[in-house]
BAMIKOL-156735 format. One record per residue (C-alpha): residue in one letter; x, y, z. Coordinates in nm, 4 decimals. Example, Ala and Ser with C-alpha at 12.3 -4.5 7.8 and 13.67 -1.06 7.14 Angstrom:
BEGIN
dolo resn: A	px: 1.2300	py: -0.4500	pz: 0.7800
dolo resn: S	px: 1.3670	py: -0.1060	pz: 0.7140
***
This chain:
BEGIN
dolo resn: M	px: -0.8731	py: -1.2507	pz: 0.0649
dolo resn: N	px: -0.7069	py: -1.4379	pz: -0.2201
dolo resn: A	px: -0.9779	py: -1.3473	pz: -0.4724
dolo resn: D	px: -0.9802	py: -0.9789	pz: -0.3755
dolo resn: L	px: -0.6016	py: -0.9481	pz: -0.3785
dolo resn: S	px: -0.5590	py: -1.1415	pz: -0.7042
dolo resn: E	px: -0.7655	py: -0.8804	pz: -0.8899
dolo resn: H	px: -0.4938	py: -0.6178	pz: -0.8411
dolo resn: G	px: -0.1761	py: -0.8179	pz: -0.7958
dolo resn: E	px: -0.0165	py: -1.1588	pz: -0.8054
dolo resn: F	px: 0.1089	py: -1.4199	pz: -0.5615
dolo resn: L	px: 0.4633	py: -1.5306	pz: -0.6324
dolo resn: P	px: 0.5687	py: -1.8718	pz: -0.4995
dolo resn: A	px: 0.8761	py: -1.8901	pz: -0.2785
dolo resn: N	px: 1.0366	py: -2.1904	pz: -0.1124
dolo resn: Y	px: 1.1757	py: -2.1199	pz: 0.2318
dolo resn: Q	px: 1.3176	py: -2.3737	pz: 0.4753
dolo resn: G	px: 1.1401	py: -2.6558	pz: 0.2970
dolo resn: G	px: 0.8001	py: -2.4858	pz: 0.2973
dolo resn: Q	px: 0.5961	py: -2.3274	pz: 0.0208
dolo resn: W	px: 0.5274	py: -1.9571	pz: 0.0797
dolo resn: Y	px: 0.3815	py: -1.6818	pz: -0.1362
dolo resn: L	px: 0.4850	py: -1.3199	pz: -0.1728
dolo resn: Y	px: 0.2208	py: -1.0726	pz: -0.2822
dolo resn: A	px: 0.3160	py: -0.8226	pz: -0.5533
dolo resn: S	px: 0.0697	py: -0.5372	pz: -0.5991
dolo resn: L	px: 0.0315	py: -0.4404	pz: -0.9642
dolo resn: T	px: -0.2020	py: -0.1444	pz: -0.9221
dolo resn: F	px: -0.1749	py: 0.2177	pz: -0.8238
dolo resn: G	px: -0.4196	py: 0.4350	pz: -0.6366
dolo resn: Q	px: -0.5042	py: 0.7688	pz: -0.7906
dolo resn: E	px: -0.3770	py: 1.0546	pz: -0.5790
dolo resn: N	px: -0.5768	py: 1.3711	pz: -0.5174
dolo resn: K	px: -0.3051	py: 1.6040	pz: -0.6435
dolo resn: R	px: -0.4872	py: 1.9128	pz: -0.5138
dolo resn: K	px: -0.4564	py: 1.7814	pz: -0.1572
dolo resn: C	px: -0.1089	py: 1.6267	pz: -0.1812
dolo resn: V	px: 0.1702	py: 1.8495	pz: -0.0491
dolo resn: E	px: 0.5310	py: 1.8177	pz: -0.1632
dolo resn: K	px: 0.8158	py: 1.8209	pz: 0.0862
dolo resn: I	px: 1.1046	py: 2.0490	pz: -0.0108
dolo resn: A	px: 1.4443	py: 2.0054	pz: 0.1546
dolo resn: Y	px: 1.7439	py: 2.2208	pz: 0.0654
dolo resn: G	px: 1.5614	py: 2.3516	pz: -0.2415
dolo resn: S	px: 1.4837	py: 2.0084	pz: -0.3874
dolo resn: R	px: 1.1796	py: 1.7802	pz: -0.3867
dolo resn: D	px: 1.2090	py: 1.5313	pz: -0.1027
dolo resn: G	px: 0.8915	py: 1.3240	pz: -0.1236
dolo resn: L	px: 0.5555	py: 1.4303	pz: 0.0127
dolo resn: D	px: 0.4447	py: 1.5892	pz: 0.3384
dolo resn: T	px: 0.0820	py: 1.4937	pz: 0.2687
dolo resn: L	px: -0.0526	py: 1.2093	pz: 0.0544
dolo resn: V	px: -0.4255	py: 1.1801	pz: -0.0192
dolo resn: F	px: -0.5898	py: 0.9206	pz: -0.2443
dolo resn: I	px: -0.9189	py: 0.9640	pz: -0.4277
dolo resn: D	px: -1.1665	py: 0.7513	pz: -0.2296
dolo resn: D	px: -1.3746	py: 0.6454	pz: -0.5318
dolo resn: D	px: -1.0612	py: 0.5166	pz: -0.7051
dolo resn: V	px: -0.9220	py: 0.3083	pz: -0.4178
dolo resn: K	px: -1.2427	py: 0.1851	pz: -0.2524
dolo resn: D	px: -1.2344	py: -0.1474	pz: -0.4418
dolo resn: K	px: -0.8555	py: -0.1911	pz: -0.4304
dolo resn: M	px: -0.7425	py: -0.3776	pz: -0.1201
dolo resn: V	px: -0.3699	py: -0.3018	pz: -0.1642
dolo resn: F	px: -0.2144	py: -0.0452	pz: -0.3973
dolo resn: K	px: 0.0877	py: 0.1769	pz: -0.4583
dolo resn: S	px: 0.1386	py: 0.5504	pz: -0.5150
dolo resn: R	px: 0.2934	py: 0.6930	pz: -0.8316
dolo resn: L	px: 0.3875	py: 1.0120	pz: -0.6451
dolo resn: E	px: 0.5657	py: 0.8278	pz: -0.3629
dolo resn: G	px: 0.7076	py: 0.5486	pz: -0.5777
dolo resn: A	px: 0.6337	py: 0.1801	pz: -0.5709
dolo resn: G	px: 0.8334	py: 0.1000	pz: -0.2569
dolo resn: T	px: 0.5437	py: 0.1403	pz: -0.0144
dolo resn: L	px: 0.2121	py: -0.0419	pz: -0.0146
dolo resn: Y	px: -0.1112	py: 0.1253	pz: 0.0942
dolo resn: C	px: -0.4348	py: -0.0479	pz: 0.1850
dolo resn: T	px: -0.7995	py: 0.0111	pz: 0.2609
dolo resn: D	px: -0.9642	py: -0.0290	pz: 0.6004
dolo resn: K	px: -1.1296	py: -0.3423	pz: 0.4585
dolo resn: F	px: -0.7900	py: -0.5069	pz: 0.4089
dolo resn: K	px: -0.6753	py: -0.4066	pz: 0.7574
dolo resn: A	px: -0.9939	py: -0.5511	pz: 0.9109
dolo resn: L	px: -0.9506	py: -0.8804	pz: 0.7201
dolo resn: C	px: -0.5915	py: -0.9104	pz: 0.8436
dolo resn: E	px: -0.7038	py: -0.8544	pz: 1.2019
dolo resn: Q	px: -0.9967	py: -1.0997	pz: 1.1693
dolo resn: N	px: -0.7644	py: -1.3676	pz: 1.0330
dolo resn: Q	px: -0.4964	py: -1.2880	pz: 1.2948
dolo resn: L	px: -0.2275	py: -1.2314	pz: 1.0323
dolo resn: N	px: 0.0995	py: -1.1367	pz: 1.1973
dolo resn: G	px: 0.3995	py: -0.9456	pz: 1.0697
dolo resn: I	px: 0.2102	py: -0.6619	pz: 0.9044
dolo resn: M	px: 0.2447	py: -0.3065	pz: 1.0317
dolo resn: F	px: -0.0338	py: -0.0555	pz: 0.9674
dolo resn: S	px: 0.0074	py: 0.3204	pz: 0.9943
dolo resn: S	px: -0.2312	py: 0.6065	pz: 0.9199
dolo resn: N	px: 0.0696	py: 0.8300	pz: 0.8474
dolo resn: L	px: 0.0948	py: 0.7735	pz: 0.4713
dolo resn: T	px: 0.4172	py: 0.9679	pz: 0.4139
dolo resn: D	px: 0.6176	py: 0.8451	pz: 0.7146
dolo resn: P	px: 0.4822	py: 0.5064	pz: 0.8280
dolo resn: F	px: 0.7622	py: 0.4472	pz: 1.0804
dolo resn: N	px: 0.6874	py: 0.7600	pz: 1.2758
***
């Protein structure tokens, strides 16, 4: 996973409780299909997106990426990344197919 993730981001070292840990910072964005993305309007103002769709050919080789339309606060991933996390029994990661409201 390290090689695949390092292509589109960086691992930042962090010391925590005497141990060496690494935080992953994604440095790449996925290209959105703007024809299929739908804006959410609340009280007459833009309030994020109701629907977010990425262009498959753009994100197929990116394991983890961000969205320019939704801002850089949320990370998105491919099914390949999700499968690798499950195979390696990585804990503490939540996956959601709801791209615009992952906690719902």
